[in-house]
Each structure stands twice: as structure tokens, then as C-alpha cells.
C-alpha positions as CSV (number, residue, x, y, z in Angstrom):
1,M,43.9,43.4,-52.4
2,F,40.9,44.7,-50.4
3,A,38.4,42.6,-52.4
4,A,40.6,39.6,-52.1
5,K,40.7,39.8,-48.3
6,L,36.9,40.1,-48.2
7,A,36.6,37.1,-50.4
8,R,38.7,35.0,-48.0
9,G,36.4,36.0,-45.1
10,Y,38.8,38.4,-43.3
11,R,37.3,40.8,-40.8
12,I,38.8,44.1,-41.9
13,S,39.8,46.3,-38.9
14,M,40.4,50.0,-39.0
15,C,42.7,49.5,-36.0
16,A,45.3,47.5,-37.9
17,T,48.7,49.1,-37.7
18,F,50.5,46.8,-40.0
19,E,50.4,45.3,-43.5
20,L,51.9,42.4,-45.3
21,T,54.8,43.1,-47.6
22,G,55.8,41.2,-50.7
23,E,58.7,39.6,-48.8
24,R,57.8,36.0,-47.8
25,K,59.4,32.8,-46.7
26,I,58.6,29.2,-45.8
27,N,59.5,28.5,-42.2
28,K,60.7,25.2,-40.7
29,Q,57.1,24.1,-40.1
30,G,56.3,24.6,-43.8
31,V,54.2,27.7,-43.2
32,C,54.3,30.6,-45.6
33,L,55.1,33.8,-43.7
34,Y,55.1,37.4,-44.7
35,R,57.2,40.3,-43.5
36,I,55.1,43.0,-41.9
37,R,55.4,46.8,-42.2
38,A,54.0,49.4,-39.8
39,T,51.2,51.6,-41.4
40,R,51.4,54.2,-38.7
41,D,53.5,55.2,-35.7
42,I,53.2,53.0,-32.6
43,A,54.7,55.3,-29.9
44,A,54.5,52.7,-27.1
45,R,56.7,50.4,-29.1
46,G,59.0,53.0,-30.6
47,V,57.8,52.0,-34.1
48,R,57.5,54.5,-37.0
49,A,55.2,54.2,-40.0
50,G,57.1,52.3,-42.7
51,D,59.3,50.3,-40.3
52,L,59.6,46.6,-41.1
53,G,58.7,44.1,-38.5
54,G,58.7,40.3,-38.1
55,W,56.8,37.6,-39.8
56,V,53.2,36.5,-39.8
57,S,51.2,33.9,-41.7
58,S,48.2,36.4,-42.2
59,T,46.7,39.6,-40.9
60,H,43.9,37.7,-39.1
61,T,43.5,34.4,-37.5
62,T,41.0,31.7,-38.8
63,T,38.4,33.1,-36.3
64,G,38.8,36.6,-37.8
65,E,40.7,38.2,-35.0
66,L,43.4,40.7,-35.8
67,R,46.7,38.9,-35.3
68,I,48.6,41.9,-33.9
69,A,46.6,44.5,-31.9
70,K,47.0,48.3,-32.6
71,D,49.5,48.9,-29.7
72,A,51.4,45.6,-30.0
73,W,54.3,44.8,-32.3
74,V,56.3,41.9,-33.7
75,S,59.8,42.7,-34.6
76,H,63.1,41.4,-36.0
77,E,62.8,37.7,-37.1
78,A,60.0,36.7,-34.8
79,E,57.3,34.5,-36.3
80,I,53.6,34.5,-35.5
81,F,51.4,31.8,-37.2
82,E,48.5,29.4,-36.9
83,D,45.9,31.1,-34.5
84,A,48.4,32.9,-32.3
85,C,47.7,36.5,-31.4
86,V,49.7,39.4,-29.9
87,T,47.3,41.8,-28.2
88,D,47.2,44.9,-25.9
89,S,50.7,46.4,-25.7
90,A,52.6,43.1,-25.9
91,R,55.6,42.6,-28.1
92,V,57.4,39.6,-29.7
93,G,60.9,40.0,-31.0
94,G,64.3,38.4,-31.7
95,H,63.9,34.9,-33.3
96,A,61.0,34.0,-31.1
97,R,58.3,31.7,-32.5
98,V,54.6,32.0,-31.3
99,C,52.1,29.5,-32.8
100,G,49.2,27.3,-32.0
101,R,46.3,29.1,-30.2
102,T,48.6,31.0,-27.9
103,L,47.9,34.6,-26.6
104,I,50.6,37.1,-25.8
105,S,48.8,40.0,-24.0
106,G,49.2,42.9,-21.5
107,Y,52.7,44.2,-21.6
108,A,54.3,40.8,-21.9
109,R,57.5,40.3,-23.9
110,V,58.6,37.2,-25.8
111,D,62.1,37.4,-27.1
112,G,65.4,35.6,-27.9
113,W,65.0,32.1,-29.5
114,S,62.0,31.2,-27.2
115,R,59.0,29.3,-28.3
116,V,55.4,29.7,-27.1
117,Y,52.9,27.1,-28.5
118,G,49.8,25.1,-27.8
119,R,47.2,27.1,-25.8
120,A,49.7,28.9,-23.6
121,H,49.1,32.4,-22.4
122,V,51.8,34.9,-21.5
123,F,50.4,38.1,-20.1
124,E,50.7,41.1,-17.7
125,T,54.4,42.1,-17.6
126,A,55.9,38.6,-17.9
127,V,59.0,38.0,-20.0
128,V,60.0,34.8,-21.9
129,D,63.4,34.9,-23.5
130,G,66.5,32.9,-24.2
131,N,65.7,29.4,-25.4
132,A,62.7,29.0,-23.1
133,R,59.7,27.0,-24.1
134,V,56.1,27.6,-22.9
135,G,53.4,25.2,-24.1
136,G,50.4,23.2,-23.4
137,N,47.9,25.2,-21.3
138,A,50.6,26.9,-19.3
139,R,50.2,30.4,-18.0
140,V,53.0,32.9,-17.4
141,S,51.9,36.2,-15.8
142,G,52.7,38.9,-13.3
143,A,56.3,40.0,-13.5
144,A,57.6,36.5,-14.0
145,H,60.8,36.0,-16.0
146,I,61.5,32.8,-17.9
147,H,65.1,32.5,-19.2
148,D,67.6,30.1,-20.7
149,H,66.4,26.6,-21.5
150,V,63.5,26.6,-19.0
151,Q,60.3,24.7,-20.0
152,I,56.8,25.4,-18.8
153,R,54.1,23.0,-19.9
154,G,51.0,21.1,-18.9
155,E,48.6,23.2,-16.7
156,A,51.5,24.9,-14.9
157,C,51.3,28.5,-13.8
158,V,54.2,30.9,-13.2
159,A,53.3,34.2,-11.7
160,G,54.4,37.0,-9.3
161,E,58.0,37.9,-9.5
162,A,59.2,34.4,-10.0
163,S,62.4,33.9,-12.0
164,L,63.4,30.6,-13.6
165,Y,66.8,30.0,-15.2
166,D,69.0,27.3,-16.6
167,R,67.1,24.0,-17.4
168,V,64.3,24.1,-14.9
169,C,61.2,22.2,-16.1
170,V,57.7,23.0,-14.7
171,G,54.7,20.9,-15.6
172,G,51.6,19.2,-14.3
173,Q,49.5,21.6,-12.3
174,A,52.5,23.2,-10.5
175,R,52.2,26.8,-9.4
176,I,55.3,29.0,-9.1
177,S,54.7,32.5,-7.7
178,G,55.8,35.1,-5.3
179,S,59.6,35.8,-5.3
180,A,60.6,32.2,-6.1
181,Y,63.9,31.8,-7.8
182,L,64.7,28.4,-9.5
183,C,67.7,27.4,-11.4
184,G,69.8,24.3,-12.4
185,R,68.0,21.2,-13.6
186,A,65.1,21.3,-11.1
187,V,61.9,19.5,-12.2
188,I,58.7,20.8,-10.7
189,A,55.5,18.9,-11.5
190,G,52.4,17.4,-10.0
191,N,50.7,19.8,-7.6
192,A,53.8,21.6,-6.4
193,A,53.2,25.1,-5.0
194,I,56.3,27.3,-4.7
195,A,56.0,30.9,-3.7
196,E,59.5,31.7,-2.4
197,D,62.9,30.1,-2.4
198,A,62.3,28.2,0.8
199,H,59.6,26.2,-0.9
200,F,62.2,24.4,-3.0
201,Q,65.2,23.0,-1.2
202,V,68.1,21.0,-2.8
203,F,70.3,18.9,-0.5
204,E,73.5,17.6,-2.1
205,T,74.4,13.9,-1.4
206,L,77.8,12.4,-1.3
207,D,77.9,11.8,-5.1
208,E,76.3,13.1,-8.2
209,D,72.7,12.7,-7.0
210,S,70.8,15.4,-5.1
211,V,67.7,15.4,-3.0
212,E,65.0,18.0,-3.8
213,L,62.3,19.0,-1.4
214,I,59.2,20.6,-3.1
215,R,56.2,22.1,-1.4
216,T,52.9,20.7,-2.7
217,A,49.3,21.9,-2.5
218,L,46.9,19.4,-0.9
219,P,43.2,19.1,-1.8
220,N,42.1,20.4,1.6
221,G,43.9,23.7,1.0
222,E,46.9,22.9,3.2
223,Y,50.4,22.2,2.1
224,G,52.7,19.2,2.2
225,A,56.0,18.2,0.6
226,Q,57.4,15.7,-1.8
227,V,61.0,14.5,-2.3
228,R,62.7,14.0,-5.6
229,I,65.9,12.1,-6.1
230,G,66.8,11.7,-9.8
231,T,63.6,10.4,-11.5
232,W,62.2,9.1,-8.2
233,I,59.5,11.1,-6.4
234,G,58.2,10.0,-3.0
235,D,57.6,10.9,0.6
236,I,60.2,11.8,3.2
237,G,59.9,8.4,4.9
238,S,61.4,6.7,1.9
239,V,64.4,8.9,1.5
240,V,67.0,6.7,3.3
241,D,65.9,3.6,1.3
242,Q,66.1,5.5,-2.0
243,L,69.5,6.9,-1.2
244,S,70.8,3.5,-0.3
245,L,69.9,2.4,-3.8
246,C,71.8,5.4,-5.1
247,W,74.9,4.1,-3.2
248,Q,74.5,0.7,-4.8
249,R,74.4,2.3,-8.3
250,H,77.6,4.2,-7.6
251,Q,80.1,1.4,-7.3
252,Y,83.0,3.7,-7.0
253,A,81.7,6.0,-4.3
254,W,84.6,7.0,-2.1
255,C,82.7,6.5,1.2
256,S,81.4,3.3,2.8
257,Q,77.8,2.3,2.8
258,S,77.5,3.1,6.5
259,E,78.8,6.6,5.9
260,W,76.4,7.0,3.0
261,V,73.5,5.9,5.2
262,E,74.5,8.3,8.0
263,R,74.5,11.1,5.5
264,A,71.1,9.9,4.1
265,L,69.6,10.0,7.7
266,Q,70.9,13.6,8.1
267,I,69.3,14.6,4.8
268,Q,66.0,12.9,5.8
269,K,66.1,14.8,9.1
270,M,66.7,18.1,7.3
271,C,63.8,17.4,4.9
272,A,61.5,16.7,7.8
273,Q,62.5,20.0,9.5
274,E,62.0,21.9,6.3
275,M,58.6,20.3,5.6
276,H,57.5,21.2,9.2
277,M,58.5,24.8,8.5
278,L,56.6,24.9,5.2
279,S,53.5,23.6,6.9
280,Q,53.7,26.4,9.5
281,I,53.9,29.3,7.0
282,A,51.1,31.7,7.9
283,G,48.4,32.8,5.5
284,E,49.0,30.2,2.8
285,A,46.5,27.5,3.7
286,E,43.6,29.0,1.9
287,A,42.1,26.8,-0.8
288,P,40.7,28.6,-3.9
289,S,36.9,28.7,-4.1
290,F,37.0,29.0,-7.9
291,E,38.8,27.9,-11.1
292,T,39.3,29.5,-14.4
293,F,38.3,27.6,-17.6
294,G,37.7,28.0,-21.3
295,E,39.3,30.2,-23.8
296,P,40.4,33.7,-22.7
297,R,38.6,36.8,-24.0
298,G,40.7,39.9,-24.2
299,G,43.1,38.3,-21.6
300,L,40.2,37.4,-19.2
301,Y,39.0,34.0,-18.1
302,R,35.5,33.0,-16.9
303,I,35.5,31.6,-13.4
304,R,33.5,28.7,-11.9
305,A,32.9,27.8,-8.3
306,V,34.7,24.6,-7.1
307,R,32.7,24.5,-3.8
308,D,29.6,26.0,-2.2
309,I,29.9,29.6,-0.8
310,P,26.8,29.8,1.4
311,D,27.2,33.5,2.3
312,Q,27.0,34.4,-1.4
313,G,24.4,31.9,-2.3
314,V,26.8,30.3,-4.7
315,R,26.7,26.5,-5.5
316,K,29.6,24.4,-6.7
317,G,29.7,24.6,-10.5
318,D,28.0,28.0,-10.7
319,L,29.6,30.3,-13.3
320,G,31.0,33.7,-12.2
321,G,32.5,36.7,-13.8
322,W,35.9,37.2,-15.5
323,V,39.4,37.5,-14.1
324,S,42.9,38.0,-15.7
325,S,44.4,35.3,-13.5
326,K,43.7,33.2,-10.4
327,Y,46.6,34.8,-8.4
328,L,47.9,38.3,-7.9
329,N,51.6,39.1,-8.5
330,D,52.5,38.3,-4.9
331,G,51.0,34.8,-5.2
332,T,47.9,35.4,-3.2
333,L,44.4,34.5,-4.4
334,R,42.6,37.1,-6.5
335,I,39.2,36.1,-4.9
336,S,39.7,34.8,-1.4
337,G,37.7,33.5,1.6
338,E,33.9,33.6,1.1
339,A,34.0,36.4,-1.5
């Protein structure tokens, strides 16, 4: 077996805490998976030598990295395949499926029937469970908790102590952080920036439609807001016209058009007031001076300046050091001001 692994180009690691057993299966993606068995105790995960774990396609990825780090573990019926890795003290369990070039690191946990795919990264103490989906280049970090049928995709980031439930969908370059709590069928996309409950408001209309006010990050580092009604997304000034169209679609609405419009005007006014409050929130108008890019190394990302920082002699485009994430758990920038 040892010689066979060398012949296939595997990088043999003395830190491996698991081995492949003779039990195997073909999963729904047509990939051959092998049940793993612990080769030594893993105290941090409560695993004893000889315990059976979940399923992997191989001991190493195609780039020679150990698929499961020495203090990490994959349990129950969870599946890890393609170039996915579980590092540090992370764990994957239940019927979770982790594939693509994803990375589960830190003390993160992926459980339930959840799926993590693409180039997604779940790290720090984040939890993804239920039937949640995290894909694309999405990042879930901090103490964020992703539940139920929530979907995180695109370049979206969920951090801090944010909790997402039900069928919330986050995409684009949206950033959810702080103590934000989102539920229902909310769709957060574009450049939305939500750091607390007040940054996402839902105003019920007179029928089945609802109006959602979402805080957005502007290129100049300030914040604005967008309004979503069904699949329509626009500015506050168009709310009344859009709600009038909603009334026309609902032929059996119990109220008259004038009553509907009156309610629409009230909603527009509330949206305007909420938007004004969002723009006045102190300490949140700071634009980041850097961006993260490239593949992570050990859970860290290289940074690159997005503007000149004269005091530091830094020019736009200059490469910097490495960070685990752009934002801290409370949603504030990891590198702020002229640092």
C-alpha cells in the first residue's frame, strides 16, 4: 500500500490521523469514496484510535495536501471529495457534502445535510448546518451560523455573529456581519452591507407582496439603501409606482386603489426615514484600503491595496501581508484608516 501511494504521487504525511478502510461506495456524483478510520486519538474531537469516520475520495488532494488535518475530523456519513480540505480543528459531520476546492478551517463546523462547494471557505468558529448551501467564492467566518435552507453564493461574506435562517439567499458581493439576524425568504445581493437587524427592514403591504429595505455599501465608503419588492429592485423614489403595479396584479385585493396608494406612500415615507437613519450610523463609513485575493494558504489570504496610502508609502495595487479575513467578528475592518 505504501509503495502504491508513492507511485501515485501522494505526499506521505506523518501527521495523518486517518486511513482508508476497505468499505467504499459510489456517491450521487459518481465519485468513489472510502470510509475512514482514526489511526490515533484526536482528543479535541473526542475520537479514539480505531473509530470509523465519514467518507473521502482519497487521503490527499490532487495538489498533495492532506485532506483531513491532524486535529480535524470527518464523521458519520459526511463526504469530502475533489480538492476539498478540512484543516486546523474543523469538523464535518452528519450527511454534509464538501467538494470542489473548498476549505473548512479553524474551529468551523459543517453538519446536517448541508453542502459546501466551489471555492467557498468556512472558517473561524462558523457553523453551517441544516440544508444550507455555501458555494461560489463565498466566505462564512467569525461566529456566523447558517441554518435551514439558506444559500450563500457568489462573492458574498457572512461574518461576525450573524445568524441566517429559513430560505434567505445571499449573493453578489453582499456582506452580512455583526449581530444581523435574517430569516424568511429574504434575498440579499449586489453590494448590500448588513451589520445589524436595522440594516434590513421588511414592510408588509396590503396583500402578499412585501417591501424590503436593504443597506448598501457605496464606492466612496458611505452607505445607501435599495428597495426590493418581489423580483424588482430599485430606489425609494420608485416605491409608489412599483406598488401600484402590485395592486394591478392582484385583481381581487380587498382595498381600493386609492387605499393601496395611500399605504404605498406610508411605506415610502418609512423607507426614507429608515434610509436616513442608516446613513447616520456612526463609525461605519470607512472604506477598506485593501482587498483579499487568490487562494488561501493555511486559512490566510494575501492582501492588495485598493488605493494609495501616502503615510505608509503604499501605492494602489501593492501587495501586502496575509490576513484570515477582511473583517473582525464585530463587522469592523481588520486593517483600518491609514494603517
